[in-house]
BAPA-412856 format. One record per atom (N, C-alpha, C): x, y, z; residue in three letters. Coordinates in pm, whole numbers, padded with zeros to 5 digits, always signed. Layout:
<recs>
XYZALA;...
</recs>
This chain:
<recs>
-02847+02171-02667UNK;-02781+02048-02704UNK;-02632+02057-02679UNK;-02571+02174-02712UNK;-02428+02189-02691UNK;-02393+02184-02543UNK;-02481+02244-02458UNK;-02454+02244-02315UNK;-02460+02103-02258UNK;-02556+02023-02301UNK;-02565+01887-02247UNK;-02449+01801-02297UNK;-02404+01824-02420UNK;-02288+01751-02471UNK;-02163+01790-02393UNK;-02148+01920-02366UNK;-02033+01967-02288UNK;-02036+01910-02147UNK;-02156+01904-02089UNK;-02169+01847-01954UNK;-02133+01699-01955UNK;-02178+01627-02059UNK;-02147+01485-02071UNK;-01997+01462-02086UNK;-01932+01542-02171UNK;-01787+01531-02190UNK;-01714+01563-02060UNK;-01759+01666-01989UNK;-01697+01703-01861UNK;-01712+01593-01757UNK;-01831+01532-01751UNK;-01854+01423-01656UNK;-01767+01303-01690UNK;-01754+01274-01820UNK;-01669+01162-01862UNK;-01524+01188-01825UNK;-01477+01311-01841UNK;-01339+01346-01805UNK;-01317+01330-01655UNK;-01414+01374-01574UNK;-01402+01358-01429UNK;-01400+01212-01389UNK;-01485+01132-01453UNK;-01488+00988-01425UNK;-01355+00924-01459UNK;-01300+00961-01576UNK;-01170+00906-01617UNK;-01061+00945-01519UNK;-01062+01071-01475UNK;-00962+01117-01378UNK;-00977+01042-01247UNK;-01099+01022-01202UNK;-01122+00949-01076UNK;-01078+00804-01091UNK;-01106+00744-01207UNK;-01065+00605-01230UNK;-00913+00595-01230UNK;-00844+00690-01296UNK;-00698+00687-01299UNK;-00641+00703-01159UNK;-00700+00793-01080UNK;-00649+00818-00945UNK;-00671+00695-00857UNK;-00784+00625-00876UNK;-00811+00509-00791UNK;-00743+00384-00843UNK;-00677+00394-00956UNK;-00613+00277-01015UNK;-00484+00239-00944UNK;-00429+00326-00865UNK;-00306+00298-00793UNK;-00329+00195-00683UNK;-00222+00131-00639UNK;-00230+00050-00518UNK;-00246+00149-00403UNK;-00346+00127-00319UNK;-00375+00221-00210UNK;-00395+00147-00078UNK;-00389+00224+00030UNK;-00426+00172+00162UNK;-00569+00216+00189UNK;-00649+00127+00247UNK;-00788+00158+00276UNK;-00800+00278+00371UNK;-00714+00282+00471UNK;-00715+00391+00570UNK;-00581+00462+00562UNK;-00584+00594+00543UNK;-00462+00671+00521UNK;-00403+00738+00643UNK;-00463+00716+00761UNK;-00402+00770+00883UNK;-00436+00679+01001UNK;-00347+00681+01100UNK;-00365+00598+01219UNK;-00292+00663+01336UNK;-00330+00626+01455UNK;-00270+00682+01576UNK;-00131+00621+01597UNK;-00035+00706+01622UNK;+00102+00663+01647UNK;+00107+00562+01761UNK;+00191+00461+01746UNK;+00209+00360+01851UNK;+00097+00257+01860UNK;-00003+00265+01775UNK;-00116+00172+01781UNK;-00092+00052+01689UNK;-00181-00045+01701UNK;-00182-00156+01606UNK;-00268-00112+01488UNK;-00224-00145+01368UNK;-00287-00097+01246UNK;-00312-00214+01151UNK;-00432-00219+01096UNK;-00464-00319+00993UNK;-00447-00249+00858UNK;-00340-00283+00789UNK;-00314-00227+00657UNK;-00389-00311+00555UNK;-00483-00249+00486UNK;-00557-00315+00380UNK;-00513-00253+00248UNK;-00440-00331+00168UNK;-00389-00285+00040UNK;-00494-00317-00066UNK;-00534-00215-00140UNK;-00634-00231-00245UNK;-00567-00236-00382UNK;-00602-00337-00460UNK;-00551-00350-00596UNK;-00671-00343-00690UNK;-00673-00239-00775UNK;-00790-00213-00858UNK;-00780-00260-01002UNK;-00664-00306-01044UNK;-00646-00351-01182UNK;-00516-00429-01196UNK;-00500-00492-01311UNK;-00376-00564-01341UNK;-00279-00472-01413UNK;-00204-00526-01506UNK;-00104-00449-01582UNK;-00140-00457-01730UNK;-00185-00346-01785UNK;-00220-00339-01928UNK;-00313-00453-01968UNK;-00415-00478-01887UNK;-00513-00581-01918UNK;-00478-00721-01872UNK;-00356-00740-01820UNK;-00311-00872-01778UNK;-00339-00895-01629UNK;-00360-01020-01587UNK;-00390-01049-01447UNK;-00270-01028-01354UNK;-00302-00995-01230UNK;-00201-00983-01125UNK;-00169-01124-01074UNK;-00039-01154-01063UNK;+00006-01286-01019UNK;+00077-01281-00884UNK;+00131-01164-00848UNK;+00208-01153-00724UNK;+00198-01010-00672UNK;+00189-00998-00540UNK;+00187-00868-00475UNK;+00291-00869-00364UNK;+00386-00775-00372UNK;+00495-00765-00274UNK;+00479-00634-00197UNK;+00465-00643-00066UNK;+00449-00524+00018UNK;+00572-00512+00108UNK;+00645-00402+00093UNK;+00761-00375+00178UNK;+00710-00307+00305UNK;+00752-00359+00418UNK;+00707-00305+00546UNK;+00791-00182+00582UNK;+00725-00071+00613UNK;+00801+00050+00648UNK;+00887+00031+00774UNK;+00998+00101+00776UNK;+01088+00099+00893UNK;+01008+00141+01016UNK;+01025+00067+01125UNK;+00960+00100+01251UNK;+00830+00025+01276UNK;+00771-00034+01173UNK;+00650-00113+01192UNK;+00694-00253+01238UNK;+00637-00298+01349UNK;+00680-00426+01408UNK;+00561-00519+01429UNK;+00591-00639+01475UNK;+00492-00741+01506UNK;+00396-00760+01388UNK;+00451-00772+01268UNK;+00371-00781+01146UNK;+00317-00923+01129UNK;+00185-00931+01103UNK;+00119-01059+01077UNK;+00028-01040+00956UNK;+00061-01104+00843UNK;-00027-01094+00726UNK;-00147-01185+00738UNK;-00255-01148+00670UNK;-00376-01230+00666UNK;-00367-01324+00546UNK;-00377-01455+00569UNK;-00379-01548+00455UNK;-00500-01518+00367UNK;-00487-01550+00240UNK;-00593-01522+00144UNK;-00622-01652+00068UNK;-00747-01693+00068UNK;-00785-01817-00001UNK;-00742-01811-00147UNK;-00677-01918-00193UNK;-00633-01927-00331UNK;-00499-01861-00358UNK;-00439-01799-00258UNK;-00310-01731-00272UNK;-00211-01793-00174UNK;-00085-01810-00218UNK;+00019-01852-00124UNK;+00076-01727-00059UNK;+00137-01746+00055UNK;+00186-01633+00135UNK;+00330-01659+00177UNK;+00417-01562+00151UNK;+00556-01569+00195UNK;+00584-01450+00284UNK;+00653-01476+00393UNK;+00691-01372+00489UNK;+00844-01365+00490UNK;+00897-01250+00451UNK;+01041-01230+00447UNK;+01083-01157+00574UNK;+01179-01215+00645UNK;+01230-01152+00767UNK;+01375-01112+00745UNK;+01416-01012+00819UNK;+01553-00966+00809UNK;+01588-00876+00925UNK;+01714-00833+00932UNK;+01755-00743+01040UNK;+01690-00607+01023UNK;+01655-00546+01135UNK;+01597-00413+01134UNK;+01709-00309+01134UNK;+01692-00201+01059UNK;+01792-00094+01053UNK;+01812-00032+01191UNK;+01701-00019+01264UNK;+01705+00036+01400UNK;+01635-00064+01492UNK;+01706-00121+01591UNK;+01640-00213+01685UNK;+01525-00143+01757UNK;+01421-00222+01786UNK;+01302-00169+01853UNK;+01294-00220+01995UNK;+01237-00141+02084UNK;+01214-00180+02223UNK;+01101-00283+02225UNK;+01122-00396+02293UNK;+01018-00500+02297UNK;+00917-00477+02408UNK;+00932-00370+02486UNK;+00839-00340+02593UNK;+00868-00415+02722UNK;+00973-00498+02722UNK;+01009-00577+02840UNK;+01156-00563+02873UNK;+01216-00454+02831UNK;+01357-00429+02859UNK;+01454-00484+02757UNK;+01403-00553+02657UNK;+01489-00609+02553UNK;+01474-00533+02421UNK;+01546-00582+02321UNK;+01543-00520+02189UNK;+01501-00622+02084UNK;+01424-00577+01986UNK;+01389-00657+01869UNK;+01484-00616+01758UNK;+01563-00711+01709UNK;+01663-00678+01607UNK;+01628-00735+01469UNK;+01528-00823+01463UNK;+01486-00882+01337UNK;+01334-00875+01329UNK;+01284-00860+01209UNK;+01139-00854+01191UNK;+01099-00879+01047UNK;+00969-00870+01022UNK;+00916-00888+00888UNK;+00951-00764+00806UNK;+01016-00785+00693UNK;+01054-00674+00606UNK;+00969-00670+00479UNK;+00909-00784+00444UNK;+00827-00789+00323UNK;+00726-00902+00334UNK;+00607-00878+00277UNK;+00503-00980+00270UNK;+00469-00997+00122UNK;+00459-01125+00079UNK;+00435-01154-00063UNK;+00317-01250-00076UNK;+00216-01208-00153UNK;+00105-01295-00188UNK;+00122-01335-00334UNK;+00105-01465-00365UNK;+00115-01515-00501UNK;-00015-01588-00534UNK;-00077-01549-00646UNK;-00204-01610-00685UNK;-00247-01561-00821UNK;-00375-01532-00835UNK;-00430-01492-00965UNK;-00547-01397-00944UNK;-00538-01277-01001UNK;-00644-01177-00995UNK;-00661-01117-01134UNK;-00776-01143-01195UNK;-00804-01088-01328UNK;-00798-00936-01327UNK;-00758-00879-01439UNK;-00752-00733-01454UNK;-00889-00670-01430UNK;-00996-00738-01466UNK;-01131-00685-01452UNK;-01181-00690-01307UNK;-01104-00753-01218UNK;-01147-00765-01079UNK;-01064-00677-00986UNK;-01119-00657-00868UNK;-01059-00577-00762UNK;-01041-00668-00641UNK;-00936-00645-00561UNK;-00922-00724-00440UNK;-00844-00647-00334UNK;-00845-00700-00214UNK;-00775-00640-00101UNK;-00687-00744-00033UNK;-00573-00699+00017UNK;-00477-00784+00085UNK;-00446-00717+00219UNK;-00452-00793+00329UNK;-00441-00731+00461UNK;-00326-00787+00544UNK;-00273-00701+00628UNK;-00175-00740+00729UNK;-00192-00647+00849UNK;-00138-00690+00962UNK;-00150-00612+01085UNK;-00012-00592+01142UNK;+00011-00474+01201UNK;+00139-00447+01263UNK;+00128-00334+01363UNK;+00230-00323+01446UNK;+00236-00215+01546UNK;+00314-00099+01485UNK;+00252+00017+01491UNK;+00313+00137+01433UNK;+00415+00198+01528UNK;+00516+00265+01474UNK;+00614+00332+01561UNK;+00550+00452+01631UNK;+00611+00491+01741UNK;+00563+00608+01816UNK;+00632+00731+01757UNK;+00577+00780+01646UNK;+00636+00892+01573UNK;+00524+00981+01517UNK;+00458+01058+01606UNK;+00345+01138+01559UNK;+00384+01239+01451UNK;+00286+01267+01365UNK;+00300+01365+01256UNK;+00406+01326+01153UNK;+00429+01197+01137UNK;+00518+01150+01031UNK;+00436+01069+00931UNK;+00495+01042+00818UNK;+00429+00963+00713UNK;+00512+00837+00689UNK;+00445+00724+00687UNK;+00509+00598+00653UNK;+00471+00562+00510UNK;+00570+00527+00430UNK;+00548+00488+00291UNK;+00552+00337+00281UNK;+00456+00279+00209UNK;+00440+00135+00194UNK;+00466+00096+00048UNK;+00591+00080+00006UNK;+00620+00044-00133UNK;+00561-00094-00168UNK;+00499-00100-00286UNK;+00432-00221-00332UNK;+00474-00250-00475UNK;+00505-00376-00502UNK;+00533-00419-00639UNK;+00423-00518-00676UNK;+00354-00486-00785UNK;+00246-00568-00837UNK;+00294-00635-00965UNK;+00317-00765-00959UNK;+00367-00838-01075UNK;+00250-00903-01149UNK;+00250-00886-01280UNK;+00142-00938-01364UNK;+00199-01032-01469UNK;+00109-01095-01542UNK;+00149-01181-01653UNK;+00203-01092-01764UNK;+00336-01078-01773UNK;+00398-00997-01876UNK;+00416-00850-01844UNK;+00396-00810-01719UNK;+00412-00669-01684UNK;+00429-00651-01535UNK;+00451-00527-01494UNK;+00469-00497-01353UNK;+00434-00351-01327UNK;+00377-00326-01209UNK;+00360-00189-01158UNK;+00443-00181-01031UNK;+00529-00082-01025UNK;+00612-00060-00907UNK;+00560+00064-00835UNK;+00470+00042-00741UNK;+00412+00151-00662UNK;+00511+00183-00550UNK;+00627+00237-00587UNK;+00737+00254-00491UNK;+00789+00397-00484UNK;+00734+00487-00566UNK;+00786+00623-00568UNK;+00746+00698-00441UNK;+00845+00759-00378UNK;+00824+00838-00257UNK;+00859+00982-00290UNK;+00766+01075-00264UNK;+00792+01214-00303UNK;+00905+01277-00222UNK;+00977+01366-00288UNK;+01079+01446-00219UNK;+01007+01545-00128UNK;+01078+01603-00033UNK;+01019+01702+00058UNK;+00952+01812-00024UNK;+00825+01839+00004UNK;+00752+01944-00064UNK;+00690+01903-00196UNK;+00721+01783-00246UNK;+00666+01738-00373UNK;+00527+01679-00353UNK;+00435+01705-00445UNK;+00300+01652-00440UNK;+00304+01504-00481UNK;+00260+01412-00395UNK;+00262+01269-00429UNK;+00179+01238-00554UNK;+00077+01319-00581UNK;-00008+01297-00698UNK;+00065+01324-00829UNK;+00181+01389-00822UNK;+00258+01417-00943UNK;+00342+01296-00985UNK;+00349+01194-00900UNK;+00428+01076-00930UNK;+00349+00978-01016UNK;+00418+00906-01102UNK;+00353+00809-01191UNK;+00305+00686-01114UNK;+00390+00632-01026UNK;+00354+00514-00947UNK;+00392+00537-00800UNK;+00312+00620-00731UNK;+00343+00653-00591UNK;+00319+00536-00496UNK;+00403+00526-00395UNK;+00381+00429-00287UNK;+00264+00479-00202UNK;+00181+00389-00153UNK;+00075+00431-00061UNK;+00138+00489+00067UNK;+00067+00581+00130UNK;+00120+00644+00250UNK;+00023+00633+00367UNK;+00080+00640+00486UNK;+00003+00637+00611UNK;+00054+00748+00700UNK;-00034+00843+00734UNK;+00005+00952+00823UNK;-00020+00908+00967UNK;+00082+00925+01051UNK;+00069+00891+01193UNK;+00023+01015+01269UNK;-00088+01002+01340UNK;-00144+01113+01416UNK;-00108+01097+01563UNK;-00106+01209+01638UNK;-00074+01201+01782UNK;-00178+01120+01859UNK;-00136+01066+01972UNK;-00229+00995+02059UNK;-00330+01095+02114UNK;-00456+01054+02128UNK;-00558+01147+02180UNK;-00531+01186+02324UNK;
</recs>
């Protein structure tokens, strides 16, 4: 009886740990080929302390260009553009100096529900680097700022509200 109770408690602890780990804002796919087009699917698994999510703000990482968000039924969509810190080559001899810097969805998602928000963009040609996607999740009376970026050598899992990451892999 003691062994089965211990096993049950251990399984419950593992489930709780897995639930906590999956509770963060995450990207569906955590790696992509450098220089390719990438569909970023942001997963939101809960609200804020039981309250519904009302707004999701996704900051576009430096170097990601040609960003196009996917509209979502029942949600309004705002696209914020601004000057790029580093101009990008447009592939035709010119430079891109302005681009999408943030995408914002505004709507309603109950805490008990899960949803995904998607956008597409061209990744920079920077193999073996990591792009951080800071996300602010605004709720009715609360907020989660998934914006923490680990210092060099720091484990991202040690952060309270880590930004989702995307590892760029070399071209095959």
